[in-house]
C-alpha positions in Angstrom: 0.0 0.0 0.0 1.3 3.4 -0.8 1.7 6.2 1.7 -0.6 9.2 1.2 0.6 12.6 2.3 -2.3 14.7 3.6 -0.5 18.0 3.6 -3.3 19.9 1.8 -5.9 18.9 4.3 -3.7 19.7 7.3 -2.6 23.0 5.7 -6.1 24.0 5.0 -7.2 23.3 8.6 -4.4 25.5 9.8 -5.6 28.3 7.5 -2.3 28.6 5.6 -1.6 29.0 1.9 1.2 27.0 0.4 3.3 30.1 0.2 2.6 30.9 3.9 3.6 27.4 5.0 6.7 27.5 2.8 7.9 30.7 4.5 7.0 29.4 8.0 9.1 26.3 7.6 11.9 28.0 5.6 11.4 25.9 2.4 10.6 26.9 -1.2 7.1 27.0 -2.5 8.0 24.4 -5.1 9.1 21.9 -2.4 5.8 22.4 -0.5 3.9 21.9 -3.7 5.9 18.8 -4.6 5.1 17.3 -1.2 1.4 18.3 -1.4 0.9 16.9 -4.9 2.7 13.7 -4.2 5.7 14.4 -6.5 8.2 14.2 -3.6 9.6 10.7 -3.5 10.8 11.0 0.1 10.4 13.3 3.1 13.1 13.6 5.8 12.4 13.4 9.5 13.5 17.0 9.8 10.9 18.1 7.2 8.2 16.1 8.9 9.1 17.7 12.2 8.9 21.2 10.6 5.6 20.5 9.0 4.1 19.1 12.2 5.4 22.0 14.3 4.0 24.5 11.8 0.6 22.7 11.4 0.3 21.7 15.1 -0.2 18.1 14.2 1.3 14.6 14.5 3.2 12.7 11.8 0.3 10.3 11.7 -2.0 13.1 10.7 0.2 13.9 7.7 1.1 10.3 6.6 -1.4 7.6 6.2 -1.5 4.3 4.3 -3.6 4.9 1.3 -6.0 2.4 -0.2 -6.1 2.1 -4.0 -9.4 4.0 -4.3 -8.4 6.6 -1.8 -5.5 8.1 -3.7 -5.6 11.4 -5.4 -5.1 11.2 -9.2 -2.1 13.5 -9.0 -0.4 11.3 -6.4 -0.9 8.2 -8.7 1.3 9.8 -11.5 
């Protein structure tokens, strides 16, 4: 089963735009977009920590095992 990154959902709950989140965690907008759209092949522990701190969430809120029908079309590419 693939891992689904629920960054968009958590970011929206926090009321942040992609650009605001990128600035808050000191990353580029492109990197945040790549993670959100499932184009990033891996995420380091330090990046997960920054995301969780910025979004006031746990790693398990961001990363979940995805079922085949659950995945976003963009993440399948």
